[in-house]
N, C-alpha and C positions, 0 to 999 in steps of 0.2 A: 586099915588101908592096905590095898594090894598094888604092887607095882609089876607091870607085865613088860616083857621085852625079850629080845632074841638071845642075849649073852648073859651067862650066870654071873660072870665077874663084874660086868657093868651094873647089873641089877644089885649086887651086893655093895658096890660102890656108892650107888644112889641111895640105898637104904641106910648105909653108915653116915652119909652126909645129912640126911633127914633126921637121924637119931642124935646127931650132935646138937641140932637145933631143937629137936622135940624129943628129949630123952625118955619120956614116958609114953611115947606113941607105939602103938601096936602095928607093925608093918611087916607084911609078908610079900614074898616075891614068886613070880611064877614064869619060867622061861618057856617061850613058845614063838613060833614064826607066825605073826598075824596075817601074812600073805597066804596062808594055807587054811581053807575051810575046815579041814580035818583037825587042825590044831585048835581052832576056835571051839569046835565041837568038844574037843578033849577037855578044854578048860571048863566050858560050861557043864559038862558031865561031872566034873569033880567039885563044882561049886556047892557050898552049903549054906543055908540061912539067907536072910534077906540082903538086898543090895540097895543102897540109897542113892549113890551117885556113880555114873559111868562117864569117864572123859575119854573120848576117842581122840587120840593125839599122834597115832602112828604116821609116819610120812617118809618117803624115800624119793629120790630123784636121780636114778642111775643115768649116766651120761650116754650110754648105749642101750639099745633095747634088750631087755633080758625077760625070761619067763620064770615063774615059780616051778617048783616040782609038780604042780598040778596043771601046768601048761597055760597059766594066765600071765599077760604082761605084768611086770613086777609093780610098776606105779599103780595101775588099775586095781590090782590085788590088794596092795598094802593101803594105799591112800583112800580107796573107795570101798571096795568090797569089805574090808575089815570093818569099816564103820558100820555099813549096813548089817553085816552078819553078827557083829558083836551087840548091836542093838536088839536085833531079833532074838539072839540066843539067850541074852541075859534079861530081857523083858519079863519073862515068867518070875523072876526073883524080885522084881521091882513093883509088881502089880498091886501088891497090898499095902505099899508105903503111903503116907499121907502127903509126902512131898518128894517123890523120887524124880531124879533129874538125870538127863542125858546131855552132854556137852560135846558137840562136834567142833574140833579146832580146825577151822577152815583158813581163809586168808582173803584180803581184798584183792590179791592177784589171782583173778578167776575169770573164766570166760571161754568162749568158743567150743563148748562141749559138743562133740560130734558122736551121736549114738549110733551112727552107721559104722564107725570104725574107732571105738574108744580105746581099743588095744593096739592100734597102730599095725594091723596085720597087713594092710594094703598101702597106707600113706607112710611117708617118711617120718621116722621117729625123731622128735625133738624133745628133750627132757623138760624144757621150760613150757613148751606147749602142752605136753602131757600133764604136767604139774598144774597149770592154769585150769585145764579141763577137770582135774580131780578136785580142785578146789570149789569149782562151781558145783559139781556133783555133791560135795559135802554139804553145802549150803541148801541145795534142793532136796537132799535126804532128810534133813531137819524139817524143812517146810512140808515135805510129803507125809512123813511118818506122823507128824503131829496131828494130822487129820484122820488117822486110822487107828482102830483098836489094836492093842491096849494103850497106845501112846495118846490117844484122844481122851483117856480117862484120867488116871492118877499120875501118869508119867509125862513130865515135860521134856521137850527136846528142842535145844537151840544151837545155833552155830555162831562162831565168832572169828574175828582176825586177832590174833595174839600181839602183832607188832612185827617189826623187822628185826628179828632176834639173830644175834651172832651164833652160828651153828654150822655143822657140817653140811646140813641140808642147804642153808643159804650159799655156802660155798660151792656146792655142786651146781646150783642154779646160777652161779656167777655174780651173786650179790654178797657184799661183805657183811651186811647186817651191822646195826649200831646199838642195839638194845640188848641187855643182859637177859639171860633166861628167867631170872626172877621177875623182871619187868614183863616178859612175854607171858608169864603165868598169871599176871594180875587179872586179866579179864576172863580166862577160863575159870580161875578160882572164884571170882565174883559170881559167875553164872551157877557155879556148883554149890555156893554156900549162902549168898546174900539173900536175906528174907524178902527184900523188895522184888526179887524175881519170881517169887512163888506164884504159880499159876500162868506165868507168861510162857508161851510155847510156839514153836514154828517161826522164831524170829532170828535176826542176825544182829550181832553186837560188835562193837569196836570201842576201845578205850572205856569199857564199862558202861557204854551208852547204846541204846537200840538205834540201829541205823537202817535206812532203806535198803532193801536187797532187790536189785533188778530182775533176779532170776526166780524169786518166790511167786511172782504172779503168773508165770507160764505154767498153767495147770496141766496142759496137754503134755508138755515136755517132762514135767515132774512125773505124771503118770507113766509115760514111756520109760523114764529112767528106772522107777521102781519095778516096773514089769521086767525090764532088762536084768536088773540086779537079782530078781527073784527066781530067774531061770537056772 
């Protein structure tokens, strides 16, 4: 198992916590900024061997508009582009698996995606609105990539709502959150490991159940989004 994140100390703390519960687990960490394409490519370049499961879970919601070192609005870079870029970069290592899976941790709090100005270069930035747009994009990325090679082959890709988790993210968005991180991990772990999900792809889940996603049927907007992300 690999854990990715920005801060070495936080990564080591997470590793230590996991090893206390799973003392025989083989856990490695890798520090990188998922908001930067160069960092994602650096990670992929150093990867060796097959990859069976990729969970895209990076998220941020700064209360003022900021940009990454590569000049991209931070929420769009971390919450959306990292999901797309990690999926594309790591797919070659997943292609030969019998049940390779990608899980996009999205949210029920999603909507109003505006591809004319997803980075709020012209419209007033609101971190809640930016977050909702990013979570819609996460769900549409799963639906769109599921129909394209190599994801339409041996790699399944689904999105999920993890729950209302108490976290820094929920605090930044003005929500207290009432669920523990372990409860929030339940549905992503289900999608990553449960045999009943084998072969199911391009879908949206909540509480370990497949749910209707109002965004997945908009084929034109999904195509427009994937084209935007690939530029």
